[in-house]
MARLO-277791 format. One line per field, with one value per residue: residue in three letters; x, y, z of N, C-alpha, C, CB in turn. Coordinates in Angstrom, 1 decimal. Glycine has a CB too. Layout:
residuo	(ALA|...) $
n_xx	(X|...) $
n_yy	(Y|...) $
n_zz	(Z|...) $
ca_xx	(X|...) $
ca_yy	(Y|...) $
ca_zz	(Z|...) $
c_xx	(X|...) $
c_yy	(Y|...) $
c_zz	(Z|...) $
cb_xx	(X|...) $
cb_yy	(Y|...) $
cb_zz	(Z|...) $
This chain:
residuo	(MET|ASP|GLU|VAL|ASN|GLY|THR|VAL|ALA|PRO|GLY|PHE|GLU|ARG|VAL|ARG|GLU|VAL|PHE|GLU|ALA|ASN|PHE|THR|VAL|GLY|GLY|ASP|VAL|GLY|ALA|ALA|CYS|THR|VAL|TRP|VAL|GLY|GLY|HIS|GLU|VAL|VAL|ASP|LEU|VAL|GLY|GLY|LEU|VAL|SER|PRO|ALA|SER|ASP|GLU|PRO|TYR|THR|ARG|ARG|ALA|LEU|GLN|MET|VAL|ALA|SER|ALA|THR|ASN|GLY|ALA|MET|ALA|ILE|CYS|ALA|LEU|ARG|LEU|VAL|GLU|ARG|GLY|GLU|LEU|ASP|LEU|ASP|ALA|PRO|VAL|ALA|THR|TYR|TRP|PRO|GLU|PHE|ALA|ALA|ALA|GLY|LYS|ALA|GLU|VAL|PRO|VAL|ARG|TRP|LEU|LEU|THR|HIS|GLN|ALA|GLY|LEU|PRO|HIS|VAL|ASP|PRO|VAL|ILE|ALA|MET|ASP|ASP|VAL|TYR|ARG|TRP|THR|PRO|MET|VAL|GLU|ALA|LEU|ALA|ALA|GLN|ALA|PRO|VAL|TRP|GLU|PRO|GLY|THR|ARG|THR|ALA|THR|THR|LEU|ILE|TYR|GLY|TRP|LEU|VAL|GLY|GLU|VAL|LEU|ALA|ARG|VAL|THR|GLY|LEU|ASN|ARG|ALA|SER|SER|CYS|ALA|ARG|ARG|SER|ARG|SER|ARG|SER|ALA|SER|THR|CYS|THR|SER|ALA|CYS|ARG|SER|PRO|LYS|TRP|THR|VAL|TRP|ARG|HIS|TRP|CYS|TRP|ARG|ARG|ARG|PRO|ARG|ARG|ALA|ARG|ARG|ARG|THR|ARG|TRP|PRO|ARG) $
n_xx	(0.9|0.5|1.9|0.1|-0.7|-1.0|-3.1|-4.6|-6.9|-6.7|-8.7|-9.8|-8.4|-9.3|-10.5|-8.3|-7.4|-9.4|-9.4|-6.9|-7.4|-9.3|-7.6|-5.9|-7.5|-10.2|-9.6|-9.2|-8.1|-7.0|-7.5|-9.0|-9.7|-11.5|-12.4|-14.4|-15.2|-17.2|-16.1|-13.5|-10.8|-10.7|-9.7|-7.5|-6.5|-4.8|-3.9|-2.5|-3.0|-3.8|-4.8|-5.1|-3.2|-1.4|1.6|1.3|0.8|-2.0|-3.3|-4.1|-5.2|-6.3|-8.7|-11.9|-14.5|-17.9|-20.9|-24.3|-23.8|-25.4|-27.9|-28.6|-28.9|-31.0|-33.0|-33.2|-34.4|-37.0|-37.9|-38.1|-40.3|-42.1|-42.2|-43.4|-45.9|-46.6|-46.0|-46.8|-45.5|-46.7|-48.6|-49.7|-47.5|-48.7|-50.6|-49.3|-48.1|-49.5|-49.0|-47.3|-48.8|-48.9|-48.6|-49.0|-48.2|-49.7|-50.3|-47.9|-46.1|-44.8|-42.8|-41.4|-40.0|-37.9|-36.6|-35.5|-37.4|-39.3|-39.1|-37.8|-34.9|-33.6|-33.9|-35.5|-35.7|-33.4|-31.8|-30.8|-27.8|-28.2|-31.1|-31.1|-30.1|-31.9|-34.1|-37.1|-37.7|-36.6|-37.9|-40.6|-40.1|-39.7|-42.1|-43.9|-42.8|-42.7|-42.4|-39.6|-39.4|-41.8|-43.2|-42.0|-41.2|-38.4|-35.3|-33.1|-30.3|-30.4|-30.0|-31.4|-32.5|-32.6|-34.1|-36.7|-37.4|-37.0|-38.8|-41.3|-40.9|-40.9|-43.7|-45.1|-44.4|-44.6|-42.6|-39.3|-36.7|-34.4|-35.3|-37.3|-36.1|-34.4|-36.1|-37.8|-36.1|-34.9|-32.3|-29.0|-28.7|-29.8|-28.2|-27.2|-29.2|-30.1|-28.1|-28.1|-30.5|-30.5|-29.9|-28.0|-27.5|-24.8|-23.2|-23.3|-22.0|-19.5|-20.4|-21.9|-20.0|-18.3|-20.2|-20.4|-17.9|-15.4|-14.8|-11.8|-10.9|-11.5|-9.7|-7.7|-9.0|-9.5|-11.7|-13.1|-13.8) $
n_yy	(-1.2|2.2|5.0|6.7|10.0|12.9|14.5|13.8|15.1|14.8|12.3|11.6|9.3|7.0|7.2|7.4|4.9|3.4|4.7|3.8|1.0|0.9|0.6|-1.7|-3.7|-3.1|-2.8|0.0|2.3|4.9|7.9|10.5|12.2|14.5|16.2|18.5|19.8|22.1|24.4|23.8|21.8|18.6|16.2|15.3|13.5|11.7|9.3|6.5|5.9|7.6|6.0|2.3|1.8|3.4|5.2|7.6|9.4|9.8|12.9|15.8|17.5|15.9|15.2|14.0|11.9|12.2|10.6|10.8|12.9|15.1|14.1|14.1|16.9|17.5|16.0|17.3|19.6|18.7|17.7|20.1|21.2|19.3|19.8|22.4|21.7|21.3|19.4|15.9|12.9|10.5|10.7|10.1|10.3|11.2|12.9|15.3|15.5|14.9|13.4|11.4|9.0|7.3|4.1|2.3|3.4|5.0|4.8|5.0|6.3|9.6|9.2|6.9|7.8|9.2|7.2|5.3|3.4|3.3|1.9|2.9|3.0|3.9|5.7|4.5|5.1|6.2|9.1|12.2|14.2|16.9|17.0|16.1|18.3|20.1|19.3|19.0|16.9|14.7|14.4|14.0|11.5|9.9|10.0|8.7|6.2|2.6|1.0|-0.7|-2.8|-4.2|-1.4|-0.5|-3.1|-3.3|-2.1|0.3|2.1|5.0|6.7|8.8|10.3|13.2|14.2|13.0|13.6|16.3|17.2|16.9|18.7|21.1|20.9|21.3|23.7|25.4|26.7|26.6|24.2|25.1|27.6|27.0|25.5|27.4|29.4|28.3|27.0|28.3|28.4|27.4|25.6|26.5|27.6|25.4|23.6|25.1|25.0|22.1|21.4|22.1|20.8|18.6|16.4|15.7|17.8|19.9|19.4|20.8|23.4|22.9|22.0|24.2|26.3|25.3|24.8|26.0|29.4|30.2|27.9|27.9|29.2|27.3|25.6|24.3|23.9|21.7|22.7) $
n_zz	(0.0|-0.8|0.9|3.6|3.7|5.9|8.4|11.6|14.1|17.7|19.1|16.7|15.7|15.0|12.6|10.8|10.8|9.7|7.2|6.2|6.2|4.1|1.8|2.3|2.9|1.7|-1.1|-2.2|-4.3|-4.7|-2.6|-0.8|2.2|4.0|6.9|8.6|11.6|13.3|12.3|12.3|10.8|11.2|10.3|7.7|5.2|2.8|0.3|-1.8|-5.4|-8.5|-10.4|-11.1|-13.0|-12.9|-11.9|-10.6|-7.8|-5.6|-5.0|-2.9|-5.0|-6.8|-9.3|-8.9|-9.7|-8.4|-6.8|-6.0|-4.2|-3.5|-2.6|0.2|0.6|-1.2|0.0|2.5|1.6|0.8|3.3|4.9|3.7|4.6|7.3|7.2|6.6|4.1|2.4|2.1|3.2|3.1|1.2|-2.1|-4.7|-7.0|-6.1|-6.1|-8.4|-11.0|-13.5|-13.0|-12.2|-14.2|-15.7|-13.7|-11.2|-9.5|-6.7|-5.5|-2.7|-1.8|0.1|-0.8|-2.9|-1.5|-0.3|-2.0|-3.0|-5.1|-7.4|-9.5|-10.7|-12.7|-15.9|-18.6|-21.5|-23.8|-23.2|-24.4|-23.7|-23.8|-23.4|-20.8|-19.3|-19.7|-17.9|-18.2|-20.3|-18.9|-16.5|-17.6|-19.1|-16.8|-15.6|-17.2|-17.3|-16.5|-13.3|-12.5|-10.8|-8.2|-6.6|-3.3|-2.7|-2.8|-2.2|-3.9|-4.8|-6.7|-9.9|-10.5|-8.6|-7.9|-10.0|-9.5|-6.9|-7.0|-8.9|-7.5|-5.5|-7.1|-8.1|-5.7|-4.7|-6.8|-8.1|-9.7|-9.2|-7.9|-7.0|-5.4|-3.2|-2.1|-1.5|0.5|2.5|5.4|6.7|7.7|5.6|3.4|1.1|0.4|-0.6|-2.6|-4.6|-4.9|-6.0|-8.7|-12.1|-14.1|-11.0|-10.5|-11.6|-9.9|-7.6|-7.1|-6.5|-4.2|-2.5|-2.3|-1.1|1.5|2.7|5.0|4.9|4.8|3.6|1.1|-0.6|-1.5|-3.2|-6.4|-8.7|-11.1|-14.5) $
ca_xx	(0.1|1.3|1.9|-1.1|-0.2|-2.1|-3.2|-6.0|-7.0|-6.9|-9.8|-10.1|-7.3|-10.0|-10.6|-7.2|-7.3|-10.3|-9.1|-5.9|-8.0|-9.7|-6.7|-5.3|-8.8|-11.2|-9.3|-9.2|-6.8|-6.5|-8.8|-8.7|-10.8|-11.1|-13.6|-14.5|-16.3|-17.3|-15.3|-12.1|-10.4|-10.2|-9.2|-6.9|-5.9|-4.9|-3.2|-2.9|-2.6|-4.7|-5.6|-4.3|-2.3|-0.5|2.4|1.1|0.1|-3.2|-2.9|-5.4|-5.6|-6.8|-10.1|-12.6|-16.1|-18.7|-22.2|-25.3|-23.4|-26.4|-29.2|-29.0|-29.4|-32.4|-34.0|-33.6|-35.5|-38.4|-38.3|-38.6|-41.7|-43.0|-42.2|-44.4|-47.2|-46.9|-45.8|-47.2|-44.5|-47.4|-49.6|-49.3|-46.8|-49.5|-51.2|-48.7|-47.5|-50.4|-48.6|-46.6|-49.6|-49.0|-48.0|-49.1|-47.5|-50.7|-50.2|-46.7|-46.0|-43.6|-41.7|-40.5|-39.0|-36.9|-35.9|-35.2|-38.2|-40.4|-38.9|-37.3|-33.4|-32.9|-34.7|-35.6|-35.4|-32.1|-32.0|-29.6|-27.4|-28.9|-32.2|-30.9|-30.0|-33.3|-34.9|-38.4|-37.6|-36.3|-39.3|-41.6|-39.8|-39.7|-43.4|-44.4|-42.1|-43.4|-41.6|-38.8|-39.8|-43.0|-42.7|-42.2|-40.8|-37.1|-34.5|-31.7|-29.8|-30.9|-29.1|-32.4|-33.0|-32.7|-35.2|-37.9|-37.7|-37.1|-40.1|-42.2|-40.6|-41.4|-45.1|-45.8|-44.1|-44.9|-41.2|-38.3|-35.9|-33.5|-36.0|-38.0|-35.3|-33.9|-37.1|-38.2|-35.1|-34.4|-31.4|-27.7|-28.8|-30.5|-27.5|-26.8|-30.3|-30.3|-27.2|-28.4|-31.8|-30.0|-29.8|-27.9|-26.9|-23.5|-22.6|-23.4|-21.2|-18.5|-21.2|-22.4|-19.0|-17.9|-20.7|-20.3|-16.4|-15.1|-14.1|-10.4|-10.2|-12.0|-8.6|-7.1|-9.9|-9.5|-12.8|-13.1|-14.7) $
ca_yy	(-0.1|3.5|5.7|7.7|11.2|13.8|14.5|13.7|15.6|13.9|11.7|11.1|8.5|5.8|7.6|7.2|3.5|2.9|5.1|2.9|-0.2|0.7|0.2|-3.0|-4.8|-2.6|-2.5|1.3|2.5|6.3|8.3|11.5|12.6|15.7|16.4|19.6|20.0|23.4|25.3|23.3|20.6|17.5|15.1|15.7|12.3|11.5|8.4|5.8|6.2|8.0|4.8|1.0|1.6|4.6|5.4|8.9|9.3|10.5|14.2|16.9|18.3|15.0|15.4|12.8|11.8|11.8|10.3|11.0|13.9|15.9|13.6|14.5|18.3|17.4|15.5|18.5|20.5|18.0|17.8|21.5|21.4|18.5|20.7|23.5|21.1|21.7|18.0|14.7|11.7|9.1|10.7|9.5|11.2|11.6|13.9|16.5|15.3|13.9|12.6|10.3|8.0|6.4|2.8|1.5|4.2|5.8|4.7|5.2|7.4|10.5|8.6|5.9|8.5|9.5|6.0|4.5|2.2|3.4|1.0|3.7|3.1|4.5|6.1|3.6|5.8|7.0|10.5|12.9|15.0|18.3|17.0|15.9|19.6|20.8|18.7|18.4|15.6|13.6|14.2|13.4|10.2|9.1|9.9|7.7|4.8|1.6|0.6|-1.9|-3.9|-3.7|-0.3|-0.8|-4.3|-3.4|-0.5|0.3|3.4|5.5|7.6|9.9|10.9|14.5|14.6|12.5|14.4|17.7|17.5|17.1|20.2|22.1|20.9|21.7|25.2|26.3|27.3|25.6|23.4|26.0|28.6|26.3|25.3|28.7|30.3|27.4|26.9|29.4|28.0|27.4|24.6|27.2|27.5|23.9|23.3|25.8|24.2|20.5|21.4|22.2|19.4|17.3|16.8|15.8|19.1|20.9|19.1|21.7|24.5|22.4|21.9|25.5|27.0|24.5|24.9|27.2|30.6|30.2|27.0|28.2|29.6|26.2|24.8|24.4|23.0|21.3|23.5) $
ca_zz	(0.0|-0.7|2.1|3.7|4.4|6.4|9.9|12.2|15.5|18.9|19.1|15.4|15.2|14.4|10.9|10.0|10.9|8.8|5.9|5.8|5.8|2.7|0.8|2.7|2.8|0.9|-2.3|-2.8|-5.3|-4.4|-2.0|0.2|3.2|4.9|7.9|9.4|12.8|14.1|11.6|12.3|10.2|12.2|9.5|6.5|4.7|1.4|-0.1|-3.0|-6.7|-9.2|-11.1|-10.8|-14.1|-12.9|-10.5|-10.0|-6.4|-5.5|-3.9|-2.5|-6.0|-7.7|-9.6|-8.5|-10.0|-7.2|-7.2|-5.0|-3.3|-3.1|-2.3|1.5|0.6|-1.8|0.9|3.5|0.9|1.0|4.7|5.2|3.1|5.5|8.4|7.1|6.3|2.5|1.7|3.0|2.7|2.7|0.0|-3.5|-5.6|-8.0|-5.7|-6.4|-9.9|-11.7|-14.5|-12.3|-11.9|-15.5|-15.6|-12.4|-10.1|-9.0|-5.3|-5.0|-1.9|-1.8|1.0|-1.6|-3.6|-0.9|0.3|-3.3|-3.0|-5.9|-8.5|-10.8|-10.4|-13.8|-16.9|-19.7|-22.8|-24.1|-23.1|-24.9|-22.6|-23.9|-22.7|-19.4|-18.8|-19.8|-17.0|-18.4|-20.9|-18.0|-15.5|-18.4|-19.2|-15.6|-15.1|-18.2|-17.2|-15.5|-12.4|-12.9|-9.8|-7.7|-5.8|-2.0|-2.5|-2.9|-2.4|-4.7|-5.1|-8.0|-10.5|-10.9|-7.4|-7.9|-10.8|-8.9|-5.6|-7.4|-9.6|-6.4|-4.8|-8.0|-8.2|-4.6|-4.4|-8.1|-8.3|-10.2|-8.3|-7.2|-6.3|-4.3|-2.0|-1.6|-0.6|1.4|3.4|6.1|7.7|7.0|4.4|2.3|-0.1|0.0|-1.2|-3.9|-5.6|-5.1|-6.9|-10.2|-12.7|-13.3|-9.8|-10.5|-12.1|-8.9|-6.3|-6.7|-5.9|-2.8|-1.6|-2.1|0.0|2.6|3.2|5.7|4.0|4.7|3.0|-0.3|-1.4|-2.0|-4.0|-7.8|-9.2|-12.6|-15.4) $
c_xx	(0.7|1.0|0.6|-0.4|-1.4|-2.1|-4.7|-5.9|-7.1|-8.3|-10.6|-9.1|-7.9|-10.2|-9.6|-7.1|-8.2|-10.0|-7.9|-6.4|-8.6|-8.8|-6.1|-6.5|-9.9|-10.9|-9.2|-7.8|-6.3|-7.7|-8.0|-9.9|-10.4|-12.5|-13.5|-15.6|-16.1|-16.3|-13.9|-11.9|-10.0|-9.4|-8.9|-6.1|-5.9|-3.7|-3.6|-2.4|-3.8|-5.4|-4.5|-3.1|-1.3|0.6|2.2|0.3|-1.1|-3.1|-4.3|-5.8|-6.0|-8.1|-10.7|-13.9|-16.8|-20.0|-23.0|-24.8|-24.4|-27.7|-29.5|-29.6|-30.8|-33.3|-34.3|-34.5|-36.8|-38.7|-38.5|-40.1|-42.5|-43.2|-43.3|-45.8|-47.7|-46.7|-46.0|-46.3|-45.4|-48.5|-49.0|-48.6|-47.6|-50.4|-50.7|-48.1|-48.3|-50.0|-47.7|-47.3|-49.7|-48.2|-47.8|-48.5|-48.3|-50.7|-49.0|-46.5|-44.7|-42.5|-40.9|-39.6|-37.7|-36.1|-35.7|-36.2|-39.3|-40.0|-38.6|-35.8|-32.9|-34.1|-34.6|-35.1|-34.0|-32.4|-30.9|-29.1|-28.0|-30.3|-32.1|-30.7|-31.3|-34.4|-36.2|-38.4|-37.4|-37.3|-40.5|-41.4|-40.1|-41.3|-44.2|-43.9|-42.7|-42.2|-40.7|-39.1|-41.0|-42.6|-42.9|-41.6|-39.2|-36.4|-33.2|-31.5|-30.0|-30.0|-30.1|-33.0|-33.4|-33.8|-36.6|-38.3|-37.8|-38.3|-41.0|-42.1|-41.2|-43.0|-45.6|-45.6|-44.4|-43.7|-40.3|-37.4|-35.2|-34.2|-36.7|-37.3|-34.7|-34.8|-37.9|-37.4|-34.6|-33.4|-30.0|-27.7|-29.4|-29.7|-27.1|-28.0|-30.5|-29.3|-27.7|-29.6|-31.6|-29.8|-28.5|-27.2|-25.5|-22.5|-22.7|-22.7|-20.1|-19.2|-21.4|-21.2|-18.2|-18.6|-20.6|-19.0|-16.2|-14.3|-12.7|-9.8|-10.7|-10.8|-7.8|-7.7|-9.8|-10.6|-12.6|-14.0|-15.5) $
c_yy	(1.3|4.3|6.7|8.8|11.9|13.7|14.2|14.3|14.5|13.5|11.2|10.1|7.2|6.1|7.2|5.7|2.8|3.4|4.2|1.6|-0.4|0.5|-1.3|-4.1|-4.3|-2.5|-1.2|1.4|3.9|7.1|9.7|11.8|13.7|15.9|17.8|19.7|21.4|24.5|24.9|22.0|19.8|16.5|15.6|14.6|12.1|10.3|7.5|6.4|6.7|7.0|3.5|1.1|2.6|4.6|6.9|8.8|10.2|11.7|14.7|17.4|17.2|15.1|14.0|12.9|11.5|11.4|10.4|12.0|14.8|15.4|14.0|15.9|18.2|16.9|16.6|19.4|20.1|18.1|19.1|21.6|20.4|19.4|21.7|22.9|21.2|20.3|16.8|13.5|10.5|9.4|10.3|10.6|12.0|12.9|15.3|16.6|14.5|12.9|11.2|9.1|7.0|5.2|2.2|2.2|5.1|5.8|4.8|6.4|8.4|9.8|7.7|6.5|8.8|8.3|5.1|3.4|2.2|2.6|1.7|4.0|3.8|4.9|5.2|4.2|6.3|8.5|11.4|13.9|16.4|18.1|16.8|17.4|20.4|20.5|18.2|17.3|14.5|13.4|13.4|11.9|9.4|9.0|8.9|6.3|3.8|1.2|-0.8|-3.0|-3.3|-2.7|-0.8|-2.2|-4.3|-2.0|-0.9|1.8|3.8|6.4|9.0|10.5|12.3|14.9|14.2|13.4|16.0|18.1|17.6|18.3|21.3|22.1|21.5|23.2|26.0|27.1|26.2|25.2|24.3|27.1|28.1|26.0|26.5|29.4|29.5|27.1|28.1|29.3|28.1|26.4|25.4|27.2|26.2|23.4|23.8|25.2|22.8|20.5|21.7|20.9|19.6|17.3|16.6|17.0|20.2|20.7|20.2|23.0|24.1|22.6|23.4|26.4|26.5|24.5|26.1|28.4|30.5|29.0|26.9|28.5|28.4|25.4|25.1|23.4|22.8|22.2|22.4) $
c_zz	(0.1|0.3|2.2|4.3|4.8|7.9|10.4|13.6|16.5|18.7|17.7|14.6|14.4|12.9|10.4|9.8|9.7|7.3|5.3|5.4|4.6|1.6|1.1|2.7|1.9|-0.7|-2.8|-3.3|-4.8|-3.7|-1.1|1.2|4.0|5.7|8.7|10.5|13.4|13.6|11.8|11.6|11.1|11.4|8.1|5.9|3.4|1.0|-1.4|-4.3|-7.5|-9.9|-11.0|-11.9|-14.1|-11.6|-10.1|-8.8|-6.3|-4.4|-3.7|-3.8|-7.0|-8.1|-9.5|-8.9|-8.6|-7.6|-5.8|-3.8|-2.7|-2.8|-0.8|1.3|-0.1|-0.7|2.1|2.8|1.1|2.4|5.2|4.9|4.1|6.7|8.2|6.8|4.9|1.8|2.7|2.3|2.4|1.9|-1.1|-4.1|-6.6|-7.7|-6.0|-7.9|-10.6|-12.9|-14.2|-12.3|-12.9|-14.9|-14.5|-11.1|-9.2|-7.3|-4.7|-4.1|-2.1|-1.0|0.2|-2.6|-2.9|-0.3|-0.7|-3.3|-4.2|-7.2|-9.8|-10.5|-11.5|-14.9|-18.0|-21.2|-22.7|-24.1|-23.5|-23.8|-22.6|-23.1|-21.2|-18.5|-18.6|-18.6|-17.5|-19.2|-20.0|-17.1|-16.4|-18.8|-17.9|-15.1|-16.1|-17.9|-16.2|-14.6|-12.8|-12.1|-9.0|-6.7|-4.2|-1.6|-2.3|-2.7|-3.0|-4.9|-6.5|-8.6|-10.8|-9.7|-7.4|-8.9|-10.1|-7.9|-6.1|-8.2|-8.6|-5.6|-5.8|-8.1|-6.8|-4.3|-5.5|-8.6|-9.0|-9.1|-7.4|-6.4|-5.1|-3.1|-1.4|-0.8|0.7|2.6|4.1|7.1|6.9|5.7|3.2|1.1|-0.5|-0.9|-2.6|-4.8|-5.9|-6.0|-8.4|-10.7|-13.8|-12.0|-9.6|-10.9|-10.9|-7.6|-6.1|-6.2|-4.4|-1.8|-1.2|-1.0|1.3|3.3|3.9|4.8|3.7|3.9|1.4|-1.2|-2.2|-3.0|-5.5|-8.3|-10.7|-13.2|-16.4) $
cb_xx	(-0.7|1.2|3.2|-2.4|0.6|-3.6|-2.7|-6.6|-8.3|-6.5|-10.4|-10.4|-6.4|-11.5|-10.8|-6.0|-7.8|-11.7|-8.7|-5.0|-8.7|-10.3|-5.5|-4.5|-9.6|-11.6|-10.0|-9.7|-7.3|-6.1|-9.7|-8.3|-11.2|-10.7|-13.6|-14.7|-16.1|-17.0|-15.6|-11.7|-9.6|-11.4|-10.3|-6.1|-6.6|-4.6|-3.1|-4.4|-2.0|-4.3|-6.0|-5.3|-3.0|-1.4|4.2|0.5|1.2|-4.3|-1.8|-5.1|-4.4|-6.7|-10.2|-12.5|-16.5|-18.8|-22.2|-25.6|-22.5|-26.6|-29.3|-27.8|-28.4|-32.5|-33.6|-32.3|-35.3|-38.5|-37.3|-37.8|-41.9|-42.3|-40.9|-43.9|-48.2|-45.6|-44.4|-49.1|-43.4|-48.0|-50.1|-50.6|-45.7|-50.3|-51.2|-47.8|-46.1|-51.3|-48.0|-46.2|-50.9|-48.3|-46.9|-48.3|-46.3|-52.0|-50.8|-45.8|-46.0|-43.9|-42.3|-41.3|-39.5|-37.4|-36.8|-33.7|-39.0|-40.8|-40.0|-38.1|-32.7|-31.6|-34.5|-37.0|-36.5|-31.5|-32.2|-30.0|-26.0|-29.2|-32.9|-29.4|-29.1|-33.9|-35.1|-39.3|-36.6|-35.0|-40.1|-41.7|-38.5|-38.5|-44.1|-44.0|-40.5|-44.2|-42.5|-37.4|-38.6|-43.9|-43.6|-43.7|-41.2|-36.7|-34.2|-31.6|-28.3|-32.3|-28.5|-33.5|-32.0|-31.4|-35.0|-37.8|-36.5|-35.9|-40.6|-42.2|-38.8|-40.8|-45.8|-45.2|-42.7|-46.1|-40.4|-37.5|-35.0|-32.5|-36.9|-38.6|-34.1|-33.6|-38.4|-38.5|-34.1|-35.4|-31.7|-26.6|-29.7|-30.6|-26.4|-26.6|-31.3|-30.1|-25.8|-28.8|-32.8|-28.8|-31.4|-27.3|-27.5|-23.3|-23.4|-24.6|-20.6|-17.5|-22.6|-22.8|-17.9|-18.0|-21.9|-20.5|-15.4|-14.2|-14.3|-9.7|-10.4|-13.1|-7.6|-6.7|-11.4|-8.2|-14.1|-13.5|-13.7) $
cb_yy	(-0.2|4.3|6.5|7.1|12.1|13.4|15.9|12.1|16.5|14.5|12.5|12.3|8.1|5.5|9.1|7.8|3.0|3.4|6.6|2.8|-0.6|1.6|1.2|-2.8|-5.0|-1.3|-3.0|2.4|2.6|7.1|6.8|12.8|11.4|17.2|15.1|20.6|18.8|23.0|26.8|23.0|20.8|16.7|14.0|16.7|11.2|13.0|7.7|5.7|5.0|8.9|5.3|-0.4|1.6|5.9|5.0|9.9|9.7|9.6|15.5|18.2|19.3|13.9|16.1|12.5|10.5|13.0|9.0|9.7|14.5|16.8|12.1|14.5|19.4|16.3|14.1|19.3|20.6|16.5|17.2|22.6|21.0|17.1|21.3|24.5|21.7|23.0|18.0|14.4|11.2|8.4|12.0|9.0|10.4|10.6|13.6|16.8|14.7|14.6|13.5|10.6|8.4|7.2|2.9|0.0|5.1|5.2|3.6|5.3|6.9|11.9|7.7|5.0|9.8|10.3|5.3|4.0|2.1|5.0|0.1|5.1|1.8|3.5|7.4|3.2|6.9|6.5|10.7|13.8|15.0|18.7|16.0|14.9|20.3|20.3|19.6|19.4|15.7|13.7|15.9|14.2|10.2|9.9|11.3|8.1|5.0|0.1|0.5|-1.8|-4.4|-4.7|1.0|-0.6|-5.1|-4.1|0.4|-0.5|3.5|6.1|6.9|9.3|10.7|15.2|14.0|11.1|14.3|18.0|16.5|16.0|20.5|22.0|19.5|20.9|25.4|27.3|27.8|26.2|22.4|26.6|29.4|25.2|24.4|29.6|30.8|26.3|26.3|29.9|26.3|27.0|23.1|28.6|28.3|22.9|23.5|27.5|24.1|19.7|22.4|23.1|19.0|16.3|16.2|14.8|19.5|21.2|17.7|21.9|24.8|20.9|20.8|26.2|27.2|23.3|24.8|26.8|32.1|30.3|25.8|29.4|30.5|25.5|24.9|24.1|23.7|19.7|24.6) $
cb_zz	(1.1|-1.7|2.1|4.5|3.4|5.9|10.6|12.3|15.6|20.3|19.8|14.6|16.3|15.2|10.4|10.7|12.4|9.2|6.0|6.8|6.7|2.3|0.9|4.1|4.2|1.4|-2.8|-1.8|-7.2|-5.7|-0.9|-0.6|4.2|3.9|9.1|8.6|14.0|15.6|12.1|13.7|9.4|13.0|9.5|6.7|5.3|0.7|0.9|-3.1|-7.5|-9.8|-12.9|-11.0|-15.5|-12.9|-10.8|-11.0|-5.2|-5.3|-4.5|-1.5|-6.6|-7.3|-11.0|-7.2|-11.1|-6.1|-7.9|-4.5|-3.9|-4.1|-2.5|2.4|-0.1|-3.1|1.4|4.0|-0.7|0.5|5.5|4.3|1.2|5.9|8.6|6.1|7.0|1.7|1.1|3.2|4.0|4.0|-0.2|-4.5|-6.3|-8.4|-4.6|-5.4|-9.9|-12.2|-15.3|-11.1|-11.7|-17.0|-16.0|-12.7|-10.7|-9.6|-4.9|-6.0|-0.6|-1.1|2.3|-2.3|-3.9|0.0|1.3|-3.3|-1.7|-6.1|-8.6|-11.1|-10.3|-14.5|-17.3|-19.8|-23.2|-25.6|-21.9|-26.2|-22.5|-25.5|-23.3|-19.2|-19.5|-21.3|-16.0|-19.0|-22.0|-17.1|-14.9|-19.5|-19.6|-14.3|-15.0|-19.5|-16.7|-16.2|-11.2|-12.8|-8.7|-7.1|-6.1|-1.7|-3.6|-4.2|-0.8|-6.3|-4.7|-7.9|-11.8|-11.7|-6.2|-8.2|-12.1|-8.5|-4.4|-8.3|-10.7|-5.6|-4.6|-9.5|-8.4|-3.5|-4.1|-7.7|-6.8|-11.3|-8.9|-8.2|-7.1|-4.7|-2.2|-2.6|-1.8|0.8|2.7|6.6|8.3|8.0|4.9|2.7|0.0|1.3|-0.5|-3.8|-5.0|-3.6|-6.4|-10.4|-13.4|-14.1|-8.7|-11.0|-13.4|-8.6|-6.3|-7.8|-6.9|-2.8|-2.2|-3.4|-0.2|2.3|2.2|7.1|4.6|6.1|3.7|-0.4|-0.5|-1.0|-3.4|-8.4|-8.9|-12.9|-16.3) $
C-alpha cells in the first residue's frame, strides 16, 4: 500500500485506521478524506494512486467523480416542506405530480422516492445530454415509465433521485427546483439546497462543496470546469 499522508486531530485516530484499511482490505486505489467540525479541520488524509495503471500518487488536487453527493441536500429541501405542512410523505406522488400516476405508479407514496423504493432506479429511454440539462424531458420520461420492480418491495440506489424528488418540490411550491429550495429553506442549509436542486446533480457538487466549506479553506480549491 502506498503511504497515507495527512493528519487527524486527537479523538479522530480511528478515522485514519479505517481510511488505511480501505487500501489493505477494501481494495481502494486512491482516496482523500477531509472532515470539518465546528469550523475546524479535524481530518485531512490522502493516499494511494490516481489509477491502478499509474504510478502517479493521489493528491489533494486529484479530480474525482462523485455520485449521490447532493441527495441529502435534496432530502433536506423536501423535509423542510414536510415541517411546514406543505408536503405529506405518505400521500401518493400523483397528488402533487399527476402525470406520475402512469404505468401503475398511482399509489406510490412520496416517501418511497426519498427511500429509493419507487422501482425507478434509472430512466429507460435513451436521453440526450442536452435534454438531461433541460430537466423537463427527464421528468416526463420518468412519469411515463413503468416501475422496474413492484414499488415498495426493494430498495436500490438510483441515479435519478434529484429529478424525482426535485419535480415534487417544484409541483408543491410552483417554483423551479433551485428557487423552491432557496425560498423554503431559512437555515444554513439554504445555499446547499439551492445548488443541489439544479440538474443534473453531479454538475453542482462543486457549488455544494464551495458553499459549505469554511471561507479560509476556499482559497486552496480548484474546481473542474
